[in-house]
KETORRO-551350 format. One record per atom (N, C-alpha, C, O): residue in one letter; x, y, z; atom name. Coordinates in Angstrom, 1 decimal, always signed. Example, Ala and Ser with C-alpha at 12.3 -4.5 7.8 and 13.67 -1.06 7.14 Angstrom:
BEGIN
{r 'A' {+13.2 -5.7 +7.8} 'N'}
{r 'A' {+12.3 -4.5 +7.8} 'CA'}
{r 'A' {+13.2 -3.3 +7.8} 'C'}
{r 'A' {+14.2 -3.3 +8.5} 'O'}
{r 'S' {+12.8 -2.2 +7.1} 'N'}
{r 'S' {+13.7 -1.1 +7.1} 'CA'}
{r 'S' {+12.9 +0.0 +7.9} 'C'}
{r 'S' {+13.4 +1.1 +8.0} 'O'}
end
This chain:
BEGIN
{r 'X' {-14.5 -4.8 -5.0} 'N'}
{r 'X' {-13.1 -5.0 -4.7} 'CA'}
{r 'X' {-13.0 -5.6 -3.3} 'C'}
{r 'X' {-13.6 -5.1 -2.4} 'O'}
{r 'X' {-12.2 -6.6 -3.2} 'N'}
{r 'X' {-12.1 -7.3 -1.9} 'CA'}
{r 'X' {-11.5 -6.5 -0.8} 'C'}
{r 'X' {-11.7 -6.7 +0.4} 'O'}
{r 'X' {-10.6 -5.5 -1.2} 'N'}
{r 'X' {-9.9 -4.7 -0.2} 'CA'}
{r 'X' {-10.3 -3.3 -0.1} 'C'}
{r 'X' {-9.5 -2.4 +0.3} 'O'}
{r 'X' {-11.5 -3.0 -0.6} 'N'}
{r 'X' {-12.0 -1.6 -0.6} 'CA'}
{r 'X' {-12.0 -1.0 +0.8} 'C'}
{r 'X' {-11.7 +0.2 +1.0} 'O'}
{r 'X' {-12.3 -1.8 +1.8} 'N'}
{r 'X' {-12.4 -1.3 +3.2} 'CA'}
{r 'X' {-11.0 -0.8 +3.6} 'C'}
{r 'X' {-10.8 +0.2 +4.2} 'O'}
{r 'X' {-10.0 -1.6 +3.3} 'N'}
{r 'X' {-8.6 -1.3 +3.7} 'CA'}
{r 'X' {-8.1 -0.1 +2.9} 'C'}
{r 'X' {-7.4 +0.8 +3.5} 'O'}
{r 'X' {-8.4 +0.0 +1.6} 'N'}
{r 'X' {-8.0 +1.2 +0.9} 'CA'}
{r 'X' {-8.6 +2.5 +1.4} 'C'}
{r 'X' {-7.9 +3.5 +1.5} 'O'}
{r 'X' {-9.8 +2.4 +1.8} 'N'}
{r 'X' {-10.5 +3.6 +2.4} 'CA'}
{r 'X' {-9.8 +4.0 +3.7} 'C'}
{r 'X' {-9.6 +5.1 +4.0} 'O'}
{r 'X' {-9.5 +2.9 +4.5} 'N'}
{r 'X' {-8.9 +3.1 +5.8} 'CA'}
{r 'X' {-7.5 +3.8 +5.7} 'C'}
{r 'X' {-7.2 +4.8 +6.4} 'O'}
{r 'X' {-6.7 +3.3 +4.7} 'N'}
{r 'X' {-5.4 +3.9 +4.5} 'CA'}
{r 'X' {-5.6 +5.4 +4.0} 'C'}
{r 'X' {-4.9 +6.3 +4.4} 'O'}
{r 'X' {-6.5 +5.6 +3.1} 'N'}
{r 'X' {-6.7 +7.0 +2.6} 'CA'}
{r 'X' {-7.1 +7.9 +3.7} 'C'}
{r 'X' {-6.6 +9.1 +3.7} 'O'}
{r 'X' {-7.9 +7.5 +4.6} 'N'}
{r 'X' {-8.4 +8.4 +5.7} 'CA'}
{r 'X' {-7.3 +8.5 +6.9} 'C'}
{r 'X' {-7.5 +9.4 +7.7} 'O'}
{r 'X' {-6.4 +7.6 +6.9} 'N'}
{r 'X' {-5.4 +7.6 +8.1} 'CA'}
{r 'X' {-4.0 +7.6 +7.6} 'C'}
{r 'X' {-3.1 +7.2 +8.4} 'O'}
{r 'X' {-3.7 +8.0 +6.4} 'N'}
{r 'X' {-2.3 +7.9 +5.9} 'CA'}
{r 'X' {-1.3 +8.6 +6.7} 'C'}
{r 'X' {-0.2 +8.0 +6.9} 'O'}
{r 'X' {-1.5 +9.8 +7.1} 'N'}
{r 'X' {-0.5 +10.6 +7.9} 'CA'}
{r 'X' {-0.2 +9.9 +9.2} 'C'}
{r 'X' {+1.0 +9.8 +9.6} 'O'}
{r 'X' {-1.2 +9.4 +9.9} 'N'}
{r 'X' {-1.0 +8.6 +11.1} 'CA'}
{r 'X' {-0.2 +7.3 +10.9} 'C'}
{r 'X' {+0.7 +7.0 +11.6} 'O'}
{r 'X' {-0.6 +6.6 +9.8} 'N'}
{r 'X' {+0.1 +5.4 +9.5} 'CA'}
{r 'X' {+1.6 +5.6 +9.1} 'C'}
{r 'X' {+2.4 +4.8 +9.5} 'O'}
{r 'X' {+1.8 +6.7 +8.3} 'N'}
{r 'X' {+3.2 +7.0 +7.9} 'CA'}
{r 'X' {+4.1 +7.3 +9.1} 'C'}
{r 'X' {+5.2 +6.8 +9.2} 'O'}
{r 'X' {+3.5 +8.0 +10.1} 'N'}
{r 'X' {+4.3 +8.3 +11.3} 'CA'}
{r 'X' {+4.5 +7.1 +12.2} 'C'}
{r 'X' {+5.6 +6.8 +12.7} 'O'}
{r 'X' {+3.5 +6.3 +12.3} 'N'}
{r 'X' {+3.5 +5.1 +13.2} 'CA'}
{r 'X' {+4.4 +4.0 +12.7} 'C'}
{r 'X' {+5.1 +3.4 +13.4} 'O'}
{r 'X' {+4.4 +3.8 +11.3} 'N'}
{r 'X' {+5.1 +2.7 +10.7} 'CA'}
{r 'X' {+6.2 +3.1 +9.8} 'C'}
{r 'X' {+6.5 +2.4 +8.8} 'O'}
{r 'X' {+6.9 +4.2 +10.0} 'N'}
{r 'X' {+7.8 +4.8 +9.1} 'CA'}
{r 'X' {+8.9 +3.8 +8.6} 'C'}
{r 'X' {+9.7 +3.3 +9.4} 'O'}
{r 'X' {+8.8 +3.5 +7.3} 'N'}
{r 'X' {+9.7 +2.5 +6.7} 'CA'}
{r 'X' {+9.3 +1.1 +6.8} 'C'}
{r 'X' {+9.9 +0.2 +6.1} 'O'}
{r 'X' {+8.3 +0.7 +7.5} 'N'}
{r 'X' {+7.9 -0.7 +7.7} 'CA'}
{r 'X' {+6.8 -1.0 +6.7} 'C'}
{r 'X' {+6.1 -0.2 +6.1} 'O'}
{r 'X' {+6.7 -2.3 +6.4} 'N'}
{r 'X' {+5.7 -2.9 +5.6} 'CA'}
{r 'X' {+4.5 -3.4 +6.5} 'C'}
{r 'X' {+4.8 -4.0 +7.5} 'O'}
{r 'X' {+3.3 -3.0 +6.1} 'N'}
{r 'X' {+2.2 -3.2 +7.0} 'CA'}
{r 'X' {+1.1 -4.0 +6.2} 'C'}
{r 'X' {+0.8 -3.6 +5.1} 'O'}
{r 'X' {+0.6 -5.1 +6.8} 'N'}
{r 'X' {-0.5 -5.8 +6.2} 'CA'}
{r 'X' {-1.7 -5.4 +7.0} 'C'}
{r 'X' {-1.7 -5.3 +8.2} 'O'}
{r 'X' {-2.8 -5.2 +6.3} 'N'}
{r 'X' {-4.1 -4.7 +6.9} 'CA'}
{r 'X' {-5.2 -5.7 +6.5} 'C'}
{r 'X' {-5.4 -5.9 +5.3} 'O'}
{r 'X' {-5.8 -6.3 +7.5} 'N'}
{r 'X' {-6.9 -7.3 +7.2} 'CA'}
{r 'X' {-8.2 -6.6 +6.9} 'C'}
{r 'X' {-8.3 -5.4 +7.0} 'O'}
{r 'X' {-9.2 -7.4 +6.5} 'N'}
{r 'X' {-10.5 -6.9 +6.3} 'CA'}
{r 'X' {-11.1 -6.3 +7.6} 'C'}
{r 'X' {-11.9 -5.3 +7.5} 'O'}
{r 'X' {-10.7 -6.8 +8.7} 'N'}
{r 'X' {-11.2 -6.2 +10.0} 'CA'}
{r 'X' {-10.3 -5.1 +10.5} 'C'}
{r 'X' {-10.5 -4.6 +11.6} 'O'}
{r 'X' {-9.4 -4.6 +9.6} 'N'}
{r 'X' {-8.5 -3.4 +9.8} 'CA'}
{r 'X' {-7.5 -3.7 +10.9} 'C'}
{r 'X' {-7.1 -2.8 +11.6} 'O'}
{r 'X' {-7.2 -5.0 +11.1} 'N'}
{r 'X' {-6.1 -5.3 +12.0} 'CA'}
{r 'X' {-4.8 -5.1 +11.3} 'C'}
{r 'X' {-4.6 -5.4 +10.1} 'O'}
{r 'X' {-3.8 -4.4 +12.0} 'N'}
{r 'X' {-2.6 -4.0 +11.4} 'CA'}
{r 'X' {-1.4 -4.8 +11.9} 'C'}
{r 'X' {-1.4 -5.0 +13.2} 'O'}
{r 'X' {-0.5 -5.3 +11.1} 'N'}
{r 'X' {+0.7 -6.0 +11.5} 'CA'}
{r 'X' {+1.8 -5.5 +10.7} 'C'}
{r 'X' {+1.8 -5.4 +9.5} 'O'}
{r 'X' {+2.9 -5.1 +11.4} 'N'}
{r 'X' {+4.0 -4.4 +10.7} 'CA'}
{r 'X' {+5.2 -5.3 +10.7} 'C'}
{r 'X' {+5.5 -6.1 +11.6} 'O'}
{r 'X' {+6.0 -5.2 +9.6} 'N'}
{r 'X' {+7.2 -6.1 +9.3} 'CA'}
{r 'X' {+8.3 -5.2 +8.7} 'C'}
{r 'X' {+8.0 -4.2 +8.1} 'O'}
{r 'X' {+9.5 -5.7 +8.9} 'N'}
{r 'X' {+10.7 -4.9 +8.3} 'CA'}
{r 'X' {+10.9 -5.3 +6.9} 'C'}
{r 'X' {+11.6 -4.5 +6.2} 'O'}
{r 'X' {+10.4 -6.4 +6.4} 'N'}
{r 'X' {+10.6 -6.7 +5.0} 'CA'}
{r 'X' {+9.3 -7.1 +4.3} 'C'}
{r 'X' {+8.3 -7.5 +4.9} 'O'}
{r 'X' {+9.3 -6.8 +3.0} 'N'}
{r 'X' {+8.2 -7.1 +2.2} 'CA'}
{r 'X' {+7.8 -8.6 +2.2} 'C'}
{r 'X' {+6.7 -9.0 +2.3} 'O'}
{r 'X' {+8.9 -9.5 +2.2} 'N'}
{r 'X' {+8.6 -10.9 +2.2} 'CA'}
{r 'X' {+7.9 -11.4 +3.5} 'C'}
{r 'X' {+7.0 -12.2 +3.4} 'O'}
{r 'X' {+8.4 -10.9 +4.6} 'N'}
{r 'X' {+7.8 -11.2 +5.9} 'CA'}
{r 'X' {+6.3 -10.8 +5.9} 'C'}
{r 'X' {+5.4 -11.6 +6.3} 'O'}
{r 'X' {+6.0 -9.6 +5.5} 'N'}
{r 'X' {+4.7 -9.1 +5.5} 'CA'}
{r 'X' {+3.8 -9.9 +4.5} 'C'}
{r 'X' {+2.7 -10.3 +4.9} 'O'}
{r 'X' {+4.2 -10.2 +3.3} 'N'}
{r 'X' {+3.5 -11.0 +2.4} 'CA'}
{r 'X' {+3.1 -12.3 +2.9} 'C'}
{r 'X' {+2.0 -12.8 +2.9} 'O'}
{r 'X' {+4.2 -13.0 +3.4} 'N'}
{r 'X' {+3.9 -14.4 +4.0} 'CA'}
{r 'X' {+3.0 -14.4 +5.1} 'C'}
{r 'X' {+2.1 -15.3 +5.2} 'O'}
{r 'X' {+3.1 -13.4 +6.0} 'N'}
{r 'X' {+2.1 -13.3 +7.1} 'CA'}
{r 'X' {+0.7 -13.2 +6.6} 'C'}
{r 'X' {-0.2 -13.9 +7.0} 'O'}
{r 'X' {+0.5 -12.2 +5.7} 'N'}
{r 'X' {-0.8 -11.9 +5.2} 'CA'}
{r 'X' {-1.4 -13.2 +4.5} 'C'}
{r 'X' {-2.6 -13.5 +4.7} 'O'}
{r 'X' {-0.6 -13.8 +3.6} 'N'}
{r 'X' {-1.1 -15.0 +2.9} 'CA'}
{r 'X' {-1.4 -16.1 +3.8} 'C'}
{r 'X' {-2.4 -16.8 +3.6} 'O'}
{r 'X' {-0.5 -16.4 +4.8} 'N'}
{r 'X' {-0.7 -17.5 +5.7} 'CA'}
{r 'X' {-1.8 -17.3 +6.7} 'C'}
{r 'X' {-2.5 -18.3 +7.1} 'O'}
{r 'X' {-2.1 -16.1 +7.1} 'N'}
{r 'X' {-3.1 -15.8 +8.2} 'CA'}
{r 'X' {-4.4 -15.3 +7.7} 'C'}
{r 'X' {-5.4 -15.6 +8.3} 'O'}
{r 'X' {-4.4 -14.6 +6.6} 'N'}
{r 'X' {-5.7 -14.0 +6.1} 'CA'}
{r 'X' {-6.0 -14.5 +4.7} 'C'}
{r 'X' {-7.2 -14.2 +4.2} 'O'}
{r 'X' {-5.1 -15.1 +4.0} 'N'}
{r 'X' {-5.4 -15.6 +2.6} 'CA'}
{r 'X' {-5.2 -14.6 +1.5} 'C'}
{r 'X' {-5.4 -13.4 +1.7} 'O'}
{r 'X' {-4.7 -15.0 +0.4} 'N'}
{r 'X' {-4.5 -14.1 -0.7} 'CA'}
{r 'X' {-5.8 -13.4 -1.1} 'C'}
{r 'X' {-6.8 -14.0 -1.2} 'O'}
{r 'X' {-5.7 -12.2 -1.4} 'N'}
{r 'X' {-6.8 -11.4 -1.8} 'CA'}
{r 'X' {-7.6 -10.8 -0.7} 'C'}
{r 'X' {-8.6 -10.1 -0.9} 'O'}
{r 'X' {-7.2 -11.1 +0.5} 'N'}
{r 'X' {-7.9 -10.6 +1.7} 'CA'}
{r 'X' {-7.2 -9.6 +2.6} 'C'}
{r 'X' {-7.6 -9.3 +3.7} 'O'}
{r 'X' {-6.1 -9.1 +2.1} 'N'}
{r 'X' {-5.3 -8.1 +2.8} 'CA'}
{r 'X' {-4.7 -7.1 +1.9} 'C'}
{r 'X' {-4.5 -7.3 +0.7} 'O'}
{r 'X' {-4.4 -5.9 +2.5} 'N'}
{r 'X' {-3.7 -4.9 +1.8} 'CA'}
{r 'X' {-2.3 -4.9 +2.4} 'C'}
{r 'X' {-2.1 -5.0 +3.6} 'O'}
{r 'X' {-1.3 -4.7 +1.5} 'N'}
{r 'X' {+0.1 -4.6 +1.9} 'CA'}
{r 'X' {+0.7 -3.3 +1.4} 'C'}
{r 'X' {+0.7 -3.1 +0.2} 'O'}
{r 'X' {+1.2 -2.5 +2.3} 'N'}
{r 'X' {+1.8 -1.2 +1.9} 'CA'}
{r 'X' {+3.0 -0.9 +2.8} 'C'}
{r 'X' {+3.0 -1.2 +4.0} 'O'}
{r 'X' {+4.0 -0.2 +2.3} 'N'}
{r 'X' {+5.1 +0.3 +3.0} 'CA'}
{r 'X' {+4.7 +1.8 +3.4} 'C'}
{r 'X' {+4.3 +2.5 +2.5} 'O'}
{r 'X' {+4.8 +2.1 +4.6} 'N'}
{r 'X' {+4.5 +3.4 +5.1} 'CA'}
{r 'X' {+5.7 +4.2 +5.4} 'C'}
{r 'X' {+6.8 +3.7 +5.7} 'O'}
{r 'X' {+5.6 +5.5 +5.4} 'N'}
{r 'X' {+6.7 +6.4 +5.7} 'CA'}
{r 'X' {+6.6 +7.7 +4.9} 'C'}
{r 'X' {+5.7 +7.9 +4.1} 'O'}
{r 'X' {+7.5 +8.6 +5.0} 'N'}
{r 'X' {+7.5 +9.8 +4.3} 'CA'}
{r 'X' {+8.4 +9.7 +3.0} 'C'}
{r 'X' {+9.4 +10.3 +2.9} 'O'}
{r 'X' {+7.8 +9.0 +2.1} 'N'}
{r 'X' {+8.5 +8.8 +0.8} 'CA'}
{r 'X' {+7.4 +8.4 -0.2} 'C'}
{r 'X' {+6.2 +8.1 +0.2} 'O'}
{r 'X' {+7.7 +8.3 -1.4} 'N'}
{r 'X' {+6.7 +7.8 -2.4} 'CA'}
{r 'X' {+6.5 +6.3 -2.2} 'C'}
{r 'X' {+7.4 +5.5 -2.4} 'O'}
{r 'X' {+5.3 +6.0 -1.8} 'N'}
{r 'X' {+5.0 +4.6 -1.5} 'CA'}
{r 'X' {+4.0 +4.0 -2.4} 'C'}
{r 'X' {+3.3 +4.7 -3.2} 'O'}
{r 'X' {+3.9 +2.7 -2.5} 'N'}
{r 'X' {+3.1 +2.0 -3.4} 'CA'}
{r 'X' {+2.1 +1.1 -2.6} 'C'}
{r 'X' {+2.5 +0.6 -1.5} 'O'}
{r 'X' {+0.9 +0.9 -3.2} 'N'}
{r 'X' {+0.0 +0.0 -2.6} 'CA'}
{r 'X' {+0.2 -1.3 -3.3} 'C'}
{r 'X' {+0.2 -1.4 -4.6} 'O'}
{r 'X' {+0.3 -2.4 -2.6} 'N'}
{r 'X' {+0.5 -3.7 -3.2} 'CA'}
{r 'X' {-0.9 -4.5 -3.0} 'C'}
{r 'X' {-1.3 -4.8 -1.9} 'O'}
{r 'X' {-1.5 -4.7 -4.1} 'N'}
{r 'X' {-2.8 -5.5 -4.0} 'CA'}
{r 'X' {-2.5 -6.9 -4.4} 'C'}
{r 'X' {-2.0 -7.2 -5.5} 'O'}
{r 'X' {-2.7 -7.8 -3.5} 'N'}
{r 'X' {-2.4 -9.2 -3.7} 'CA'}
{r 'X' {-3.6 -10.0 -4.1} 'C'}
{r 'X' {-4.6 -10.0 -3.3} 'O'}
{r 'X' {-3.6 -10.5 -5.3} 'N'}
{r 'X' {-4.8 -11.3 -5.7} 'CA'}
{r 'X' {-4.4 -12.7 -6.0} 'C'}
{r 'X' {-3.3 -13.0 -6.5} 'O'}
{r 'X' {-5.2 -13.6 -5.6} 'N'}
{r 'X' {-5.0 -15.1 -5.9} 'CA'}
{r 'X' {-5.3 -15.4 -7.3} 'C'}
{r 'X' {-6.3 -15.0 -7.8} 'O'}
{r 'X' {-4.3 -16.2 -7.9} 'N'}
{r 'X' {-4.5 -16.6 -9.3} 'CA'}
{r 'X' {-4.3 -18.1 -9.3} 'C'}
{r 'X' {-3.4 -18.7 -8.7} 'O'}
{r 'X' {-5.2 -18.8 -10.0} 'N'}
{r 'X' {-5.1 -20.3 -10.1} 'CA'}
{r 'X' {-5.0 -20.6 -11.6} 'C'}
{r 'X' {-5.8 -20.1 -12.4} 'O'}
{r 'X' {-4.0 -21.4 -11.9} 'N'}
{r 'X' {-3.8 -21.8 -13.3} 'CA'}
{r 'X' {-4.0 -23.3 -13.4} 'C'}
{r 'X' {-3.4 -24.1 -12.6} 'O'}
{r 'X' {-4.8 -23.7 -14.3} 'N'}
{r 'X' {-5.1 -25.1 -14.5} 'CA'}
{r 'X' {-4.5 -25.5 -15.8} 'C'}
{r 'X' {-4.7 -24.9 -16.9} 'O'}
{r 'X' {-3.7 -26.5 -15.7} 'N'}
{r 'X' {-3.0 -27.0 -16.9} 'CA'}
{r 'X' {-3.6 -28.2 -17.5} 'C'}
{r 'X' {-3.2 -28.8 -18.5} 'O'}
end
């Protein structure tokens, strides 16, 4: 899995990340660089443009039920 490092990082640091980024969308690179945004669109575009699809984890942090967004690149040939 391309983002296994990021998933493990989030698992081990969830409480800290929830407190630090409460309500924000965060993209995490393979090098574990974190960038926070107020909207999902901003976060997704930053990750895609700077690290490439499939190379980052995108998650909203905070004290609520949150979801992990795994972004994978798909190519369709017609």
